[in-house]
N, CA, C, O and the ligand as a Tripos MOL2 file, in Angstrom:
@<TRIPOS>MOLECULE
protein
  301   299    76     0     0
PROTEIN
NO_CHARGES

@<TRIPOS>ATOM
      1 N         -21.5120    9.7620   -4.2830 N.3       1 MET1
      2 CA        -21.1040    8.3690   -4.2730 C.3       1 MET1
      3 C         -21.4010    7.7590   -5.6410 C.2       1 MET1
      4 O         -22.5450    7.4160   -5.9410 O.2       1 MET1
      5 N         -20.3700    7.6260   -6.4600 N.am      2 SER2
      6 CA        -20.6050    7.1210   -7.8030 C.3       2 SER2
      7 C         -20.5420    5.6010   -7.8550 C.2       2 SER2
      8 O         -21.1710    4.9870   -8.7170 O.2       2 SER2
      9 N         -19.7880    4.9850   -6.9430 N.am      3 GLU3
     10 CA        -19.6470    3.5390   -6.9650 C.3       3 GLU3
     11 C         -20.8470    2.8830   -6.2970 C.2       3 GLU3
     12 O         -21.4170    3.4100   -5.3420 O.2       3 GLU3
     13 N         -21.2140    1.7230   -6.8230 N.am      4 ILE4
     14 CA        -22.3330    0.9800   -6.2590 C.3       4 ILE4
     15 C         -21.8050   -0.2670   -5.5690 C.2       4 ILE4
     16 O         -21.0250   -1.0220   -6.1500 O.2       4 ILE4
     17 N         -22.2220   -0.4780   -4.3540 N.am      5 LEU5
     18 CA        -21.7570   -1.6120   -3.5680 C.3       5 LEU5
     19 C         -22.4200   -2.9070   -3.9950 C.2       5 LEU5
     20 O         -23.6350   -2.9650   -4.1870 O.2       5 LEU5
     21 N         -21.6030   -3.9520   -4.1400 N.am      6 LYS6
     22 CA        -22.1460   -5.2830   -4.3960 C.3       6 LYS6
     23 C         -22.4960   -5.9440   -3.0700 C.2       6 LYS6
     24 O         -21.9910   -5.5440   -2.0210 O.2       6 LYS6
     25 N         -23.3630   -6.9610   -3.1140 N.am      7 PRO7
     26 CA        -23.7310   -7.6580   -1.8730 C.3       7 PRO7
     27 C         -22.5220   -8.3250   -1.2350 C.2       7 PRO7
     28 O         -21.4860   -8.4970   -1.8760 O.2       7 PRO7
     29 N         -22.6610   -8.6980    0.0230 N.am      8 CYS8
     30 CA        -21.5900   -9.3430    0.7840 C.3       8 CYS8
     31 C         -21.1190  -10.6210    0.0960 C.2       8 CYS8
     32 O         -21.9480  -11.4550   -0.2680 O.2       8 CYS8
     33 N         -19.7740  -10.8030   -0.0950 N.am      9 PRO9
     34 CA        -19.2570  -12.0130   -0.7420 C.3       9 PRO9
     35 C         -19.3950  -13.2610    0.1260 C.2       9 PRO9
     36 O         -19.2820  -14.3790   -0.3770 O.2       9 PRO9
     37 N         -19.6340  -13.0850    1.4030 N.am     10 PHE10
     38 CA        -19.6880  -14.2310    2.3100 C.3      10 PHE10
     39 C         -21.1060  -14.7350    2.5180 C.2      10 PHE10
     40 O         -21.3360  -15.9440    2.5330 O.2      10 PHE10
     41 N         -22.0590  -13.8260    2.6770 N.am     11 CYS11
     42 CA        -23.4200  -14.2640    2.9900 C.3      11 CYS11
     43 C         -24.4470  -13.7210    2.0010 C.2      11 CYS11
     44 O         -25.6210  -14.0820    2.0810 O.2      11 CYS11
     45 N         -24.0300  -12.8620    1.0690 N.am     12 GLY12
     46 CA        -24.9770  -12.3130    0.1000 C.3      12 GLY12
     47 C         -25.8920  -11.2420    0.6700 C.2      12 GLY12
     48 O         -26.8260  -10.7920    0.0060 O.2      12 GLY12
     49 N         -25.6190  -10.8370    1.9070 N.am     13 GLY13
     50 CA        -26.4670   -9.8550    2.5680 C.3      13 GLY13
     51 C         -26.2490   -8.4400    2.0580 C.2      13 GLY13
     52 O         -25.3030   -8.1580    1.3230 O.2      13 GLY13
     53 N         -27.1460   -7.5650    2.4660 N.am     14 ASN14
     54 CA        -27.0260   -6.1540    2.1020 C.3      14 ASN14
     55 C         -25.8690   -5.5170    2.8520 C.2      14 ASN14
     56 O         -25.6320   -5.8200    4.0220 O.2      14 ASN14
     57 N         -25.1550   -4.6380    2.1750 N.am     15 VAL15
     58 CA        -24.0580   -3.9170    2.8050 C.3      15 VAL15
     59 C         -24.3370   -2.4240    2.7340 C.2      15 VAL15
     60 O         -25.0890   -1.9590    1.8770 O.2      15 VAL15
     61 N         -23.7210   -1.6820    3.6420 N.am     16 TYR16
     62 CA        -23.8880   -0.2360    3.6180 C.3      16 TYR16
     63 C         -22.5600    0.4440    3.9020 C.2      16 TYR16
     64 O         -21.6240   -0.1430    4.4440 O.2      16 TYR16
     65 N         -22.5250    1.6920    3.5150 N.am     17 ASN17
     66 CA        -21.3600    2.5420    3.6560 C.3      17 ASN17
     67 C         -21.5010    3.3520    4.9360 C.2      17 ASN17
     68 O         -22.5940    3.8230    5.2510 O.2      17 ASN17
     69 N         -20.4060    3.5210    5.6810 N.am     18 ASP18
     70 CA        -20.5100    4.3290    6.8930 C.3      18 ASP18
     71 C         -19.1910    5.0640    7.1320 C.2      18 ASP18
     72 O         -18.1520    4.6910    6.5870 O.2      18 ASP18
     73 N         -19.2480    6.0850    7.9330 N.am     19 PHE19
     74 CA        -18.0740    6.8520    8.3250 C.3      19 PHE19
     75 C         -18.0460    6.9010    9.8380 C.2      19 PHE19
     76 O         -19.0660    7.1380   10.4850 O.2      19 PHE19
     77 N         -16.8550    6.6710   10.4010 N.am     20 LYS20
     78 CA        -16.7450    6.7640   11.8610 C.3      20 LYS20
     79 C         -15.5410    7.6140   12.2000 C.2      20 LYS20
     80 O         -14.5480    7.6200   11.4730 O.2      20 LYS20
     81 N         -15.6310    8.3130   13.2760 N.am     21 THR21
     82 CA        -14.5170    9.1390   13.7090 C.3      21 THR21
     83 C         -13.9430    8.6010   15.0070 C.2      21 THR21
     84 O         -14.6510    8.0190   15.8290 O.2      21 THR21
     85 N         -12.6500    8.8060   15.1710 N.am     22 VAL22
     86 CA        -11.9430    8.4260   16.3940 C.3      22 VAL22
     87 C         -11.1970    9.6640   16.8650 C.2      22 VAL22
     88 O         -10.5620   10.3470   16.0610 O.2      22 VAL22
     89 N         -11.2660    9.9550   18.1290 N.am     23 ASP23
     90 CA        -10.5040   11.0840   18.6510 C.3      23 ASP23
     91 C          -9.1240   10.6120   19.0590 C.2      23 ASP23
     92 O          -8.9610    9.9150   20.0600 O.2      23 ASP23
     93 N          -8.1230   11.0010   18.2660 N.am     24 GLY24
     94 CA         -6.7470   10.7170   18.6370 C.3      24 GLY24
     95 C          -6.2720   11.7140   19.6680 C.2      24 GLY24
     96 O          -7.0480   12.5340   20.1590 O.2      24 GLY24
     97 N          -4.9790   11.6400   19.9980 N.am     25 LYS25
     98 CA         -4.4740   12.5380   21.0270 C.3      25 LYS25
     99 C          -4.4050   13.9740   20.5400 C.2      25 LYS25
    100 O          -4.6670   14.9110   21.2950 O.2      25 LYS25
    101 N          -4.0520   14.1390   19.2730 N.am     26 THR26
    102 CA         -3.8800   15.4970   18.7800 C.3      26 THR26
    103 C          -4.8950   15.8780   17.7230 C.2      26 THR26
    104 O          -5.1050   17.0620   17.4590 O.2      26 THR26
    105 N          -5.5240   14.8890   17.1180 N.am     27 GLN27
    106 CA         -6.4460   15.2210   16.0440 C.3      27 GLN27
    107 C          -7.5320   14.1610   15.9410 C.2      27 GLN27
    108 O          -7.3930   13.0420   16.4350 O.2      27 GLN27
    109 N          -8.5840   14.5400   15.3020 N.am     28 SER28
    110 CA         -9.6690   13.6120   15.0790 C.3      28 SER28
    111 C          -9.4270   12.8740   13.7660 C.2      28 SER28
    112 O          -9.0180   13.4750   12.7730 O.2      28 SER28
    113 N          -9.6830   11.5750   13.7700 N.am     29 LEU29
    114 CA         -9.4770   10.7620   12.5810 C.3      29 LEU29
    115 C         -10.8100   10.2290   12.0910 C.2      29 LEU29
    116 O         -11.7290    9.9770   12.8720 O.2      29 LEU29
    117 N         -10.8920   10.0630   10.7740 N.am     30 ILE30
    118 CA        -12.1100    9.5150   10.2010 C.3      30 ILE30
    119 C         -11.7670    8.2580    9.4210 C.2      30 ILE30
    120 O         -10.7670    8.2200    8.7030 O.2      30 ILE30
    121 N         -12.5860    7.2390    9.5590 N.am     31 GLY31
    122 CA        -12.4280    6.0010    8.8060 C.3      31 GLY31
    123 C         -13.6690    5.7580    7.9660 C.2      31 GLY31
    124 O         -14.7890    6.0260    8.4010 O.2      31 GLY31
    125 N         -13.4610    5.2520    6.7660 N.am     32 VAL32
    126 CA        -14.5660    4.9240    5.8770 C.3      32 VAL32
    127 C         -14.7820    3.4160    5.9400 C.2      32 VAL32
    128 O         -13.8210    2.6500    5.8670 O.2      32 VAL32
    129 N         -16.0180    2.9880    6.0730 N.am     33 TYR33
    130 CA        -16.3460    1.5820    6.2680 C.3      33 TYR33
    131 C         -17.3250    1.0810    5.2240 C.2      33 TYR33
    132 O         -18.1690    1.8220    4.7210 O.2      33 TYR33
    133 N         -17.1850   -0.2140    4.9110 N.am     34 VAL34
    134 CA        -18.2610   -0.9630    4.2640 C.3      34 VAL34
    135 C         -18.6320   -2.0660    5.2390 C.2      34 VAL34
    136 O         -17.7660   -2.8300    5.6660 O.2      34 VAL34
    137 N         -19.8920   -2.1590    5.5940 N.am     35 ILE35
    138 CA        -20.3370   -3.0730    6.6450 C.3      35 ILE35
    139 C         -21.4950   -3.9270    6.1310 C.2      35 ILE35
    140 O         -22.4280   -3.4180    5.5100 O.2      35 ILE35
    141 N         -21.4180   -5.2470    6.4010 N.am     36 CYS36
    142 CA        -22.5180   -6.1420    6.0490 C.3      36 CYS36
    143 C         -23.5490   -6.1360    7.1760 C.2      36 CYS36
    144 O         -23.2060   -6.2470    8.3530 O.2      36 CYS36
    145 N         -24.8200   -6.0030    6.7890 N.am     37 GLN37
    146 CA        -25.8840   -5.9730    7.7920 C.3      37 GLN37
    147 C         -26.1550   -7.3520    8.3680 C.2      37 GLN37
    148 O         -26.6950   -7.4660    9.4680 O.2      37 GLN37
    149 N         -25.7840   -8.4120    7.6330 N.am     38 SER38
    150 CA        -26.1660   -9.7610    8.0510 C.3      38 SER38
    151 C         -25.0890  -10.4710    8.8600 C.2      38 SER38
    152 O         -25.3960  -11.0980    9.8740 O.2      38 SER38
    153 N         -23.8180  -10.3840    8.4270 N.am     39 CYS39
    154 CA        -22.7870  -11.1910    9.0910 C.3      39 CYS39
    155 C         -21.6850  -10.3370    9.7330 C.2      39 CYS39
    156 O         -20.6920  -10.8900   10.2070 O.2      39 CYS39
    157 N         -21.8300   -9.0250    9.7590 N.am     40 ASP40
    158 CA        -20.8730   -8.1370   10.4220 C.3      40 ASP40
    159 C         -19.4970   -8.1160    9.7700 C.2      40 ASP40
    160 O         -18.5320   -7.6780   10.3960 O.2      40 ASP40
    161 N         -19.3830   -8.5820    8.5160 N.am     41 MET41
    162 CA        -18.1570   -8.4030    7.7460 C.3      41 MET41
    163 C         -17.9170   -6.9000    7.5850 C.2      41 MET41
    164 O         -18.8190   -6.1530    7.2060 O.2      41 MET41
    165 N         -16.6810   -6.4700    7.8800 N.am     42 VAL42
    166 CA        -16.3510   -5.0510    7.8230 C.3      42 VAL42
    167 C         -15.0820   -4.8600    7.0100 C.2      42 VAL42
    168 O         -14.1130   -5.5970    7.1930 O.2      42 VAL42
    169 N         -15.0770   -3.8750    6.1120 N.am     43 MET43
    170 CA        -13.8520   -3.4530    5.4540 C.3      43 MET43
    171 C         -13.6770   -1.9670    5.7420 C.2      43 MET43
    172 O         -14.6090   -1.1810    5.5740 O.2      43 MET43
    173 N         -12.4540   -1.5820    6.1870 N.am     44 ARG44
    174 CA        -12.2260   -0.1950    6.5620 C.3      44 ARG44
    175 C         -11.0470    0.3730    5.7870 C.2      44 ARG44
    176 O         -10.0770   -0.3310    5.5050 O.2      44 ARG44
    177 N         -11.1390    1.6390    5.4510 N.am     45 SER45
    178 CA        -10.0070    2.3530    4.8600 C.3      45 SER45
    179 C          -8.9740    2.6430    5.9360 C.2      45 SER45
    180 O          -9.2140    2.3950    7.1170 O.2      45 SER45
    181 N          -7.8210    3.1700    5.5260 N.am     46 GLU46
    182 CA         -6.8980    3.7140    6.5100 C.3      46 GLU46
    183 C          -7.5480    4.8990    7.2210 C.2      46 GLU46
    184 O          -8.4800    5.5060    6.6950 O.2      46 GLU46
    185 N          -7.0560    5.2280    8.4180 N.am     47 TRP47
    186 CA         -7.5720    6.3940    9.1240 C.3      47 TRP47
    187 C          -7.0890    7.6650    8.4420 C.2      47 TRP47
    188 O          -5.9340    7.7590    8.0260 O.2      47 TRP47
    189 N          -7.9670    8.6240    8.3340 N.am     48 LEU48
    190 CA         -7.6440    9.8870    7.6800 C.3      48 LEU48
    191 C          -7.8560   11.0250    8.6500 C.2      48 LEU48
    192 O          -8.7990   10.9940    9.4400 O.2      48 LEU48
    193 N          -7.0000   12.0330    8.6070 N.am     49 PRO49
    194 CA         -7.2780   13.2250    9.4150 C.3      49 PRO49
    195 C          -8.6210   13.8190    9.0020 C.2      49 PRO49
    196 O          -8.9030   13.9510    7.8110 O.2      49 PRO49
    197 N          -9.4310   14.1710    9.9630 N.am     50 SER50
    198 CA        -10.7890   14.6050    9.6350 C.3      50 SER50
    199 C         -10.8170   15.9670    8.9550 C.2      50 SER50
    200 O         -11.8550   16.3860    8.4430 O.2      50 SER50
    201 N          -9.6640   16.6710    8.9480 N.am     51 GLU51
    202 CA         -9.6710   17.9470    8.2260 C.3      51 GLU51
    203 C          -9.4770   17.7550    6.7240 C.2      51 GLU51
    204 O          -9.4980   18.7280    5.9700 O.2      51 GLU51
    205 N          -9.2880   16.5010    6.2800 N.am     52 ASN52
    206 CA         -9.2950   16.2440    4.8460 C.3      52 ASN52
    207 C         -10.5770   16.7950    4.2310 C.2      52 ASN52
    208 O         -11.6340   16.7980    4.8630 O.2      52 ASN52
    209 N         -10.4660   17.2530    3.0090 N.am     53 SER53
    210 CA        -11.6490   17.7920    2.3560 C.3      53 SER53
    211 C         -12.6400   16.6660    2.0780 C.2      53 SER53
    212 O         -12.2670   15.4960    1.9880 O.2      53 SER53
    213 N         -13.8790   17.0340    1.9460 N.am     54 PHE54
    214 CA        -14.9270   16.0530    1.6890 C.3      54 PHE54
    215 C         -14.6360   15.2820    0.4080 C.2      54 PHE54
    216 O         -14.8610   14.0740    0.3500 O.2      54 PHE54
    217 N         -14.1340   15.9710   -0.6240 N.am     55 SER55
    218 CA        -13.8820   15.2900   -1.8970 C.3      55 SER55
    219 C         -12.7830   14.2540   -1.7510 C.2      55 SER55
    220 O         -12.8360   13.2130   -2.4050 O.2      55 SER55
    221 N         -11.7770   14.5110   -0.9050 N.am     56 GLU56
    222 CA        -10.7200   13.5200   -0.6600 C.3      56 GLU56
    223 C         -11.2930   12.2880    0.0330 C.2      56 GLU56
    224 O         -10.9400   11.1540   -0.2930 O.2      56 GLU56
    225 N         -12.1730   12.5280    0.9840 N.am     57 ILE57
    226 CA        -12.7760   11.4110    1.7090 C.3      57 ILE57
    227 C         -13.6480   10.5830    0.7700 C.2      57 ILE57
    228 O         -13.6680    9.3560    0.8580 O.2      57 ILE57
    229 N         -14.3670   11.2520   -0.1260 N.am     58 ILE58
    230 CA        -15.1800   10.5270   -1.1120 C.3      58 ILE58
    231 C         -14.2880    9.6890   -2.0310 C.2      58 ILE58
    232 O         -14.6460    8.5700   -2.4010 O.2      58 ILE58
    233 N         -13.1240   10.2380   -2.3970 N.am     59 GLU59
    234 CA        -12.2030    9.4920   -3.2620 C.3      59 GLU59
    235 C         -11.7220    8.2300   -2.5580 C.2      59 GLU59
    236 O         -11.7020    7.1550   -3.1590 O.2      59 GLU59
    237 N         -11.3350    8.3500   -1.2880 N.am     60 ILE60
    238 CA        -10.9280    7.1850   -0.4910 C.3      60 ILE60
    239 C         -12.0770    6.1880   -0.4050 C.2      60 ILE60
    240 O         -11.8790    4.9770   -0.5030 O.2      60 ILE60
    241 N         -13.2630    6.7150   -0.2230 N.am     61 ASN61
    242 CA        -14.4240    5.8400   -0.1170 C.3      61 ASN61
    243 C         -14.6460    5.0640   -1.4190 C.2      61 ASN61
    244 O         -14.9500    3.8710   -1.3870 O.2      61 ASN61
    245 N         -14.4940    5.7340   -2.5520 N.am     62 ASN62
    246 CA        -14.6640    5.0480   -3.8320 C.3      62 ASN62
    247 C         -13.6300    3.9430   -4.0090 C.2      62 ASN62
    248 O         -13.9450    2.8820   -4.5490 O.2      62 ASN62
    249 N         -12.3960    4.1800   -3.5580 N.am     63 LYS63
    250 CA        -11.3630    3.1430   -3.6350 C.3      63 LYS63
    251 C         -11.7280    1.9600   -2.7510 C.2      63 LYS63
    252 O         -11.5300    0.8060   -3.1320 O.2      63 LYS63
    253 N         -12.2590    2.2480   -1.5750 N.am     64 LEU64
    254 CA        -12.6660    1.1830   -0.6650 C.3      64 LEU64
    255 C         -13.7740    0.3430   -1.3050 C.2      64 LEU64
    256 O         -13.7580   -0.8850   -1.2170 O.2      64 LEU64
    257 N         -14.7270    1.0040   -1.9420 N.am     65 ILE65
    258 CA        -15.8340    0.2900   -2.5880 C.3      65 ILE65
    259 C         -15.3100   -0.5620   -3.7410 C.2      65 ILE65
    260 O         -15.7840   -1.6770   -3.9530 O.2      65 ILE65
    261 N         -14.3330   -0.0420   -4.4870 N.am     66 GLU66
    262 CA        -13.7190   -0.8460   -5.5550 C.3      66 GLU66
    263 C         -13.0970   -2.1140   -4.9890 C.2      66 GLU66
    264 O         -13.2570   -3.2000   -5.5470 O.2      66 GLU66
    265 N         -12.3740   -1.9630   -3.8540 N.am     67 ARG67
    266 CA        -11.7630   -3.1240   -3.2010 C.3      67 ARG67
    267 C         -12.8350   -4.1250   -2.7830 C.2      67 ARG67
    268 O         -12.7040   -5.3290   -3.0020 O.2      67 ARG67
    269 N         -13.8800   -3.6070   -2.1860 N.am     68 TRP68
    270 CA        -14.9840   -4.4730   -1.7460 C.3      68 TRP68
    271 C         -15.5750   -5.2140   -2.9420 C.2      68 TRP68
    272 O         -15.8170   -6.4190   -2.8720 O.2      68 TRP68
    273 N         -15.8020   -4.5090   -4.0160 N.am     69 ASN69
    274 CA        -16.4450   -5.1190   -5.1880 C.3      69 ASN69
    275 C         -15.5420   -6.1570   -5.8470 C.2      69 ASN69
    276 O         -16.0310   -7.1470   -6.3910 O.2      69 ASN69
    277 N         -14.2170   -5.9340   -5.8020 N.am     70 ARG70
    278 CA        -13.3060   -6.9660   -6.3200 C.3      70 ARG70
    279 C         -13.4080   -8.2350   -5.4820 C.2      70 ARG70
    280 O         -13.4250   -9.3450   -6.0150 O.2      70 ARG70
    281 N         -13.4750   -8.0560   -4.1590 N.am     71 ARG71
    282 CA        -13.5940   -9.2000   -3.2830 C.3      71 ARG71
    283 C         -14.9460   -9.9090   -3.5020 C.2      71 ARG71
    284 O         -15.0590  -11.1240   -3.3400 O.2      71 ARG71
    285 N         -15.9420   -9.1350   -3.8660 N.am     72 ALA72
    286 CA        -17.2880   -9.7000   -4.0200 C.3      72 ALA72
    287 C         -17.4150  -10.5570   -5.2690 C.2      72 ALA72
    288 O         -18.3570  -11.3400   -5.3890 O.2      72 ALA72
    289 N         -16.4660  -10.4150   -6.2120 N.am     73 LYS73
    290 CA        -16.5200  -11.2860   -7.4000 C.3      73 LYS73
    291 C         -16.3720  -12.7420   -6.9880 C.2      73 LYS73
    292 O         -15.5980  -13.0580   -6.0850 O.2      73 LYS73
    293 N         -17.0970  -13.6120   -7.6330 N.am     74 SER74
    294 CA        -17.1340  -15.0010   -7.1780 C.3      74 SER74
    295 C         -15.9000  -15.7820   -7.6080 C.2      74 SER74
    296 O         -15.5330  -16.7440   -6.9330 O.2      74 SER74
    297 N         -15.2470  -15.4070   -8.7000 N.am     75 GLU75
    298 CA        -14.0870  -16.2220   -9.1190 C.3      75 GLU75
    299 C         -12.8300  -15.8210   -8.3780 C.2      75 GLU75
    300 O         -11.7680  -16.4000   -8.6070 O.2      75 GLU75
    301 ZN        -22.3080  -10.7940    5.0220 Zn       76 ZN76
@<TRIPOS>BOND
     1     1     2 1
     2     2     3 1
     3     3     4 2
     4     3     5 am
     5     5     6 1
     6     6     7 1
     7     7     8 2
     8     7     9 am
     9     9    10 1
    10    10    11 1
    11    11    12 2
    12    11    13 am
    13    13    14 1
    14    14    15 1
    15    15    16 2
    16    15    17 am
    17    17    18 1
    18    18    19 1
    19    19    20 2
    20    19    21 am
    21    21    22 1
    22    22    23 1
    23    23    24 2
    24    23    25 am
    25    25    26 1
    26    26    27 1
    27    27    28 2
    28    27    29 am
    29    29    30 1
    30    30    31 1
    31    31    32 2
    32    31    33 am
    33    33    34 1
    34    34    35 1
    35    35    36 2
    36    35    37 am
    37    37    38 1
    38    38    39 1
    39    39    40 2
    40    39    41 am
    41    41    42 1
    42    42    43 1
    43    43    44 2
    44    43    45 am
    45    45    46 1
    46    46    47 1
    47    47    48 2
    48    47    49 am
    49    49    50 1
    50    50    51 1
    51    51    52 2
    52    51    53 am
    53    53    54 1
    54    54    55 1
    55    55    56 2
    56    55    57 am
    57    57    58 1
    58    58    59 1
    59    59    60 2
    60    59    61 am
    61    61    62 1
    62    62    63 1
    63    63    64 2
    64    63    65 am
    65    65    66 1
    66    66    67 1
    67    67    68 2
    68    67    69 am
    69    69    70 1
    70    70    71 1
    71    71    72 2
    72    71    73 am
    73    73    74 1
    74    74    75 1
    75    75    76 2
    76    75    77 am
    77    77    78 1
    78    78    79 1
    79    79    80 2
    80    79    81 am
    81    81    82 1
    82    82    83 1
    83    83    84 2
    84    83    85 am
    85    85    86 1
    86    86    87 1
    87    87    88 2
    88    87    89 am
    89    89    90 1
    90    90    91 1
    91    91    92 2
    92    91    93 am
    93    93    94 1
    94    94    95 1
    95    95    96 2
    96    95    97 am
    97    97    98 1
    98    98    99 1
    99    99   100 2
   100    99   101 am
   101   101   102 1
   102   102   103 1
   103   103   104 2
   104   103   105 am
   105   105   106 1
   106   106   107 1
   107   107   108 2
   108   107   109 am
   109   109   110 1
   110   110   111 1
   111   111   112 2
   112   111   113 am
   113   113   114 1
   114   114   115 1
   115   115   116 2
   116   115   117 am
   117   117   118 1
   118   118   119 1
   119   119   120 2
   120   119   121 am
   121   121   122 1
   122   122   123 1
   123   123   124 2
   124   123   125 am
   125   125   126 1
   126   126   127 1
   127   127   128 2
   128   127   129 am
   129   129   130 1
   130   130   131 1
   131   131   132 2
   132   131   133 am
   133   133   134 1
   134   134   135 1
   135   135   136 2
   136   135   137 am
   137   137   138 1
   138   138   139 1
   139   139   140 2
   140   139   141 am
   141   141   142 1
   142   142   143 1
   143   143   144 2
   144   143   145 am
   145   145   146 1
   146   146   147 1
   147   147   148 2
   148   147   149 am
   149   149   150 1
   150   150   151 1
   151   151   152 2
   152   151   153 am
   153   153   154 1
   154   154   155 1
   155   155   156 2
   156   155   157 am
   157   157   158 1
   158   158   159 1
   159   159   160 2
   160   159   161 am
   161   161   162 1
   162   162   163 1
   163   163   164 2
   164   163   165 am
   165   165   166 1
   166   166   167 1
   167   167   168 2
   168   167   169 am
   169   169   170 1
   170   170   171 1
   171   171   172 2
   172   171   173 am
   173   173   174 1
   174   174   175 1
   175   175   176 2
   176   175   177 am
   177   177   178 1
   178   178   179 1
   179   179   180 2
   180   179   181 am
   181   181   182 1
   182   182   183 1
   183   183   184 2
   184   183   185 am
   185   185   186 1
   186   186   187 1
   187   187   188 2
   188   187   189 am
   189   189   190 1
   190   190   191 1
   191   191   192 2
   192   191   193 am
   193   193   194 1
   194   194   195 1
   195   195   196 2
   196   195   197 am
   197   197   198 1
   198   198   199 1
   199   199   200 2
   200   199   201 am
   201   201   202 1
   202   202   203 1
   203   203   204 2
   204   203   205 am
   205   205   206 1
   206   206   207 1
   207   207   208 2
   208   207   209 am
   209   209   210 1
   210   210   211 1
   211   211   212 2
   212   211   213 am
   213   213   214 1
   214   214   215 1
   215   215   216 2
   216   215   217 am
   217   217   218 1
   218   218   219 1
   219   219   220 2
   220   219   221 am
   221   221   222 1
   222   222   223 1
   223   223   224 2
   224   223   225 am
   225   225   226 1
   226   226   227 1
   227   227   228 2
   228   227   229 am
   229   229   230 1
   230   230   231 1
   231   231   232 2
   232   231   233 am
   233   233   234 1
   234   234   235 1
   235   235   236 2
   236   235   237 am
   237   237   238 1
   238   238   239 1
   239   239   240 2
   240   239   241 am
   241   241   242 1
   242   242   243 1
   243   243   244 2
   244   243   245 am
   245   245   246 1
   246   246   247 1
   247   247   248 2
   248   247   249 am
   249   249   250 1
   250   250   251 1
   251   251   252 2
   252   251   253 am
   253   253   254 1
   254   254   255 1
   255   255   256 2
   256   255   257 am
   257   257   258 1
   258   258   259 1
   259   259   260 2
   260   259   261 am
   261   261   262 1
   262   262   263 1
   263   263   264 2
   264   263   265 am
   265   265   266 1
   266   266   267 1
   267   267   268 2
   268   267   269 am
   269   269   270 1
   270   270   271 1
   271   271   272 2
   272   271   273 am
   273   273   274 1
   274   274   275 1
   275   275   276 2
   276   275   277 am
   277   277   278 1
   278   278   279 1
   279   279   280 2
   280   279   281 am
   281   281   282 1
   282   282   283 1
   283   283   284 2
   284   283   285 am
   285   285   286 1
   286   286   287 1
   287   287   288 2
   288   287   289 am
   289   289   290 1
   290   290   291 1
   291   291   292 2
   292   291   293 am
   293   293   294 1
   294   294   295 1
   295   295   296 2
   296   295   297 am
   297   297   298 1
   298   298   299 1
   299   299   300 2
@<TRIPOS>SUBSTRUCTURE
     1 MET1         2 RESIDUE 1 A MET
     2 SER2         6 RESIDUE 1 A SER
     3 GLU3        10 RESIDUE 1 A GLU
     4 ILE4        14 RESIDUE 1 A ILE
     5 LEU5        18 RESIDUE 1 A LEU
     6 LYS6        22 RESIDUE 1 A LYS
     7 PRO7        26 RESIDUE 1 A PRO
     8 CYS8        30 RESIDUE 1 A CYS
     9 PRO9        34 RESIDUE 1 A PRO
    10 PHE10       38 RESIDUE 1 A PHE
    11 CYS11       42 RESIDUE 1 A CYS
    12 GLY12       46 RESIDUE 1 A GLY
    13 GLY13       50 RESIDUE 1 A GLY
    14 ASN14       54 RESIDUE 1 A ASN
    15 VAL15       58 RESIDUE 1 A VAL
    16 TYR16       62 RESIDUE 1 A TYR
    17 ASN17       66 RESIDUE 1 A ASN
    18 ASP18       70 RESIDUE 1 A ASP
    19 PHE19       74 RESIDUE 1 A PHE
    20 LYS20       78 RESIDUE 1 A LYS
    21 THR21       82 RESIDUE 1 A THR
    22 VAL22       86 RESIDUE 1 A VAL
    23 ASP23       90 RESIDUE 1 A ASP
    24 GLY24       94 RESIDUE 1 A GLY
    25 LYS25       98 RESIDUE 1 A LYS
    26 THR26      102 RESIDUE 1 A THR
    27 GLN27      106 RESIDUE 1 A GLN
    28 SER28      110 RESIDUE 1 A SER
    29 LEU29      114 RESIDUE 1 A LEU
    30 ILE30      118 RESIDUE 1 A ILE
    31 GLY31      122 RESIDUE 1 A GLY
    32 VAL32      126 RESIDUE 1 A VAL
    33 TYR33      130 RESIDUE 1 A TYR
    34 VAL34      134 RESIDUE 1 A VAL
    35 ILE35      138 RESIDUE 1 A ILE
    36 CYS36      142 RESIDUE 1 A CYS
    37 GLN37      146 RESIDUE 1 A GLN
    38 SER38      150 RESIDUE 1 A SER
    39 CYS39      154 RESIDUE 1 A CYS
    40 ASP40      158 RESIDUE 1 A ASP
    41 MET41      162 RESIDUE 1 A MET
    42 VAL42      166 RESIDUE 1 A VAL
    43 MET43      170 RESIDUE 1 A MET
    44 ARG44      174 RESIDUE 1 A ARG
    45 SER45      178 RESIDUE 1 A SER
    46 GLU46      182 RESIDUE 1 A GLU
    47 TRP47      186 RESIDUE 1 A TRP
    48 LEU48      190 RESIDUE 1 A LEU
    49 PRO49      194 RESIDUE 1 A PRO
    50 SER50      198 RESIDUE 1 A SER
    51 GLU51      202 RESIDUE 1 A GLU
    52 ASN52      206 RESIDUE 1 A ASN
    53 SER53      210 RESIDUE 1 A SER
    54 PHE54      214 RESIDUE 1 A PHE
    55 SER55      218 RESIDUE 1 A SER
    56 GLU56      222 RESIDUE 1 A GLU
    57 ILE57      226 RESIDUE 1 A ILE
    58 ILE58      230 RESIDUE 1 A ILE
    59 GLU59      234 RESIDUE 1 A GLU
    60 ILE60      238 RESIDUE 1 A ILE
    61 ASN61      242 RESIDUE 1 A ASN
    62 ASN62      246 RESIDUE 1 A ASN
    63 LYS63      250 RESIDUE 1 A LYS
    64 LEU64      254 RESIDUE 1 A LEU
    65 ILE65      258 RESIDUE 1 A ILE
    66 GLU66      262 RESIDUE 1 A GLU
    67 ARG67      266 RESIDUE 1 A ARG
    68 TRP68      270 RESIDUE 1 A TRP
    69 ASN69      274 RESIDUE 1 A ASN
    70 ARG70      278 RESIDUE 1 A ARG
    71 ARG71      282 RESIDUE 1 A ARG
    72 ALA72      286 RESIDUE 1 A ALA
    73 LYS73      290 RESIDUE 1 A LYS
    74 SER74      294 RESIDUE 1 A SER
    75 GLU75      298 RESIDUE 1 A GLU
    76 ZN76       301 GROUP 0 **** ****
C-alpha cells in the first residue's frame, strides 16, 4: 500500500482501508473500501472478480485512495 489515506473530509476522523467479498451467483466478488471510523462515511470501488491478481486489487485500491484524498482536500 503505497498511498496514504487522509483523514475524513466530513468529520476529520480516522479512516481505514478494508476489503469485503460478496458471493454472487457464479463467482465471488471483492470490493475495496475506505471507511471512516467516526461517521461511517464509506467509499467503495467497483466490484471485482475475486480471482483478480493481488497486484490488480492493490492497483484498484490505490486509485480508490487517490479519489478519497482528492475529496479530502478542503478547497
Ligand atoms: Zn468521518
